[in-house]
C-alpha positions as CSV (number, residue, x, y, z in Angstrom):
1,X,-20.3,12.4,-14.1
2,X,-20.9,12.6,-10.6
3,X,-21.8,10.4,-7.8
4,X,-23.2,11.6,-4.7
5,X,-22.5,8.9,-2.0
6,X,-25.6,9.6,-0.2
7,X,-27.4,8.1,-3.2
8,X,-25.2,5.1,-3.7
9,X,-25.7,1.5,-2.6
10,X,-22.9,0.1,-0.5
11,X,-22.2,-2.4,-3.7
12,X,-22.0,0.7,-6.1
13,X,-19.7,2.8,-3.7
14,X,-17.5,-0.3,-3.2
15,X,-17.1,-0.6,-7.0
16,X,-16.2,3.2,-7.3
17,X,-13.8,3.0,-4.3
18,X,-11.7,0.3,-5.5
19,X,-11.7,1.4,-9.1
20,X,-10.8,4.9,-8.3
21,X,-8.2,4.2,-5.7
22,X,-5.3,2.4,-7.7
23,X,-3.0,0.9,-7.5
24,X,-3.1,-0.8,-4.4
25,X,-0.4,-3.0,-2.7
26,X,-1.5,-6.6,-1.7
27,X,-0.8,-7.8,1.6
28,X,-0.9,-11.6,1.5
29,X,-1.7,-12.3,5.2
30,X,-0.6,-15.3,7.1
31,X,-2.1,-16.0,10.7
32,X,-2.8,-19.0,12.9
33,X,-6.0,-19.9,15.1
34,X,-5.9,-21.1,18.7
35,X,-5.5,-24.6,17.5
36,X,-2.5,-23.6,15.2
37,X,-4.4,-24.0,12.0
38,X,-2.8,-21.6,9.3
39,X,-4.9,-19.1,7.2
40,X,-3.6,-17.1,4.2
41,X,-5.7,-14.4,2.5
42,X,-4.9,-11.4,0.3
43,X,-5.9,-7.9,1.3
44,X,-5.5,-4.7,-0.6
45,X,-6.9,-2.0,1.7
46,X,-3.3,-1.9,3.3
47,X,-0.7,0.7,3.5
48,X,2.1,1.7,5.9
49,X,1.2,4.5,8.2
50,X,4.4,5.2,10.6
51,X,7.9,4.5,10.8
52,X,8.6,5.1,14.7
53,X,7.8,2.3,15.3
54,X,7.2,0.9,11.9
55,X,3.4,0.4,11.8
56,X,1.1,-0.8,8.9
57,X,-2.6,-0.8,8.7
58,X,-5.0,-3.3,7.2
59,X,-8.9,-3.2,6.7
60,X,-10.7,-6.3,7.0
61,X,-14.6,-6.6,6.9
62,X,-16.8,-9.5,7.4
63,X,-17.7,-12.4,4.9
64,X,-21.0,-14.2,4.1
65,X,-20.7,-18.0,4.8
66,X,-23.6,-20.4,4.7
67,X,-26.0,-17.5,4.4
68,X,-24.6,-15.6,7.5
69,X,-22.2,-12.7,8.1
70,X,-19.3,-13.7,10.5
71,X,-15.8,-12.2,10.6
72,X,-13.2,-13.3,8.4
73,X,-10.8,-15.9,9.7
74,X,-7.9,-13.5,9.4
75,X,-9.6,-11.0,11.7
76,X,-10.6,-13.6,14.1
77,X,-7.1,-15.1,14.4
78,X,-5.7,-11.5,14.8
79,X,-8.2,-11.0,17.6
80,X,-7.3,-14.1,19.4
81,X,-3.6,-14.3,18.6
82,X,-2.4,-11.0,18.2
83,X,0.1,-11.8,15.5
84,X,0.3,-11.9,11.7
85,X,2.9,-11.9,8.9
86,X,2.3,-9.7,5.7
87,X,4.0,-11.2,2.7
88,X,4.3,-9.1,-0.3
89,X,3.9,-11.0,-3.7
90,X,5.8,-10.3,-6.9
91,X,3.6,-10.6,-10.1
92,X,4.6,-14.0,-10.9
93,X,2.6,-15.2,-7.7
94,X,-0.7,-13.6,-9.3
95,X,-2.4,-16.9,-9.9
96,X,-1.7,-18.0,-6.3
97,X,-2.8,-14.8,-4.8
98,X,-6.2,-15.0,-6.7
99,X,-6.5,-18.7,-5.4
100,X,-6.1,-17.7,-2.0
101,X,-9.2,-15.4,-2.3
102,X,-11.5,-18.4,-2.7
103,X,-13.8,-18.9,0.2
104,X,-13.0,-22.0,1.9
105,X,-14.3,-23.5,5.1
106,X,-12.9,-22.1,8.6
107,X,-10.0,-23.9,9.3
108,X,-8.8,-25.0,6.2
109,X,-5.2,-23.8,5.0
110,X,-5.0,-21.9,2.0
111,X,-1.4,-22.5,1.7
112,X,-1.6,-26.1,0.9
113,X,-4.7,-25.3,-1.5
114,X,-2.6,-22.7,-3.3
115,X,0.6,-24.6,-3.6
116,X,2.8,-22.1,-1.5
117,X,5.4,-23.1,1.1
118,X,5.2,-22.1,4.9
119,X,8.4,-20.8,6.4
120,X,8.9,-20.5,10.3
121,X,9.1,-16.9,11.6
122,X,11.4,-15.7,14.2
123,X,9.3,-13.6,16.6
124,X,5.5,-14.6,15.6
125,X,3.7,-17.9,15.4
126,X,2.0,-17.6,12.0
127,X,4.7,-18.8,9.3
128,X,6.0,-16.8,6.4
129,X,5.4,-17.5,2.5
130,X,8.6,-18.8,1.3
131,X,7.9,-17.6,-2.4
132,X,7.5,-13.8,-1.3
133,X,10.7,-11.9,-1.5
134,X,9.3,-9.5,1.4
135,X,7.9,-10.9,4.4
136,X,7.0,-8.5,7.4
137,X,6.3,-10.3,10.8
138,X,3.7,-8.1,12.9
139,X,2.2,-7.9,16.2
140,X,-1.2,-6.1,16.7
141,X,-1.0,-2.6,18.0
142,X,-4.7,-1.8,18.0
143,X,-7.9,-2.4,16.4
144,X,-10.0,0.7,15.2
145,X,-13.8,-0.3,14.1
146,X,-14.9,2.0,11.3
147,X,-18.1,2.4,9.3
148,X,-21.7,2.8,9.9
149,X,-22.4,0.5,11.5
150,X,-18.8,-0.2,12.5
151,X,-18.3,-3.5,11.1
152,X,-14.9,-2.8,9.2
153,X,-11.8,-3.7,11.5
154,X,-9.1,-1.3,10.8
155,X,-6.0,-3.4,12.1
156,X,-2.8,-1.3,13.0
157,X,0.0,-3.5,13.5
158,X,3.8,-3.0,14.3
159,X,6.4,-4.7,12.2
160,X,8.9,-6.4,14.4
161,X,10.9,-8.1,11.7
162,X,11.6,-7.5,8.0
163,X,12.8,-10.6,5.9
164,X,14.0,-9.3,2.5
165,X,15.5,-11.7,-0.1
166,X,18.9,-10.8,-1.4
167,X,17.5,-11.2,-5.0
168,X,15.4,-8.0,-4.5
169,X,17.8,-5.9,-2.4
170,X,19.8,-2.8,-3.8
171,X,22.8,-2.4,-1.9
172,X,23.5,0.9,-3.7
173,X,20.3,2.2,-2.6
174,X,20.2,0.7,0.7
175,X,16.6,-0.4,-0.1
176,X,14.3,-2.9,-2.1
177,X,14.7,-2.4,-5.6
178,X,11.1,-2.1,-7.0
179,X,12.4,-3.4,-10.4
180,X,13.8,-6.5,-8.9
181,X,10.7,-6.9,-6.6
182,X,8.1,-6.5,-9.5
183,X,5.2,-6.0,-6.9
184,X,1.8,-7.3,-7.9
185,X,-0.8,-4.5,-7.5
186,X,-4.9,-4.7,-7.2
187,X,-6.9,-2.7,-9.5
188,X,-10.6,-2.5,-9.8
189,X,-12.9,-5.3,-10.5
190,X,-10.9,-8.4,-11.6
191,X,-7.9,-6.5,-12.6
192,X,-4.5,-6.7,-11.3
193,X,-1.5,-4.6,-12.1
194,X,2.3,-5.0,-12.8
195,X,5.0,-2.5,-12.3
196,X,6.4,-1.4,-15.5
197,X,9.0,1.2,-16.7
198,X,9.2,2.9,-13.0
199,X,11.1,6.1,-13.4
200,X,12.7,8.3,-10.5
201,X,12.3,12.0,-9.7
202,X,14.6,13.8,-7.0
203,X,12.6,15.8,-4.8
204,X,13.1,19.6,-5.6
205,X,15.0,21.8,-3.3
206,X,13.6,24.9,-2.9
207,X,16.6,27.0,-2.3
208,X,18.6,25.4,-5.0
209,X,15.6,26.4,-7.4
210,X,15.4,29.7,-6.3
211,X,12.3,29.8,-4.6
212,X,13.8,30.8,-1.2
213,X,15.0,33.9,-2.9
214,X,11.8,34.6,-4.5
215,X,10.0,34.2,-1.4
216,X,12.5,36.7,0.6
217,X,12.0,39.2,-2.3
218,X,8.3,39.1,-1.9
219,X,8.6,39.7,1.7
220,X,10.5,42.9,1.2
């Protein structure tokens, strides 16, 4: 089966995209508007992009409200304030994450609607979500407009503070333990994913495996 994108509708292309690129991590993003109202929304077009400084990317489109397209509250708030918190939900928060995707009127806080608890941040105005074991305080680095027409905003944000709950920290690894975090992921359609039976593979050492010697021999 083959699908040439030139013949696909945007809706069909989107359905293929989100069902092919899986699993995707979920960014549960808190922002505030110029009046201090808190907004919370989940996004799965999200990933890390650099470590010096630590940068992440978040892709945000428009939404239809009362028959017209307009910027999503998250995007408008990032444009106005330049700050956000990316909260990483674990699988036990699936119902709340899904509830946050409901289209609510502008200015209405999804935190209270979904039964989640705000927690003050240290360096940015938007609060963190207390129930999330990992919270990333971020400041806007740049916005790149993509698409034809260019209506999709690719947010590049710098992480200025990592908050990691003790319950998911593995001191021996010096890192977050994925088995303790049990991250929630997004699949295609209405499907979400759980992390089950993770396994570790050490990166191959080409000298230890004899590859270096075979390469050198082939050059002779």
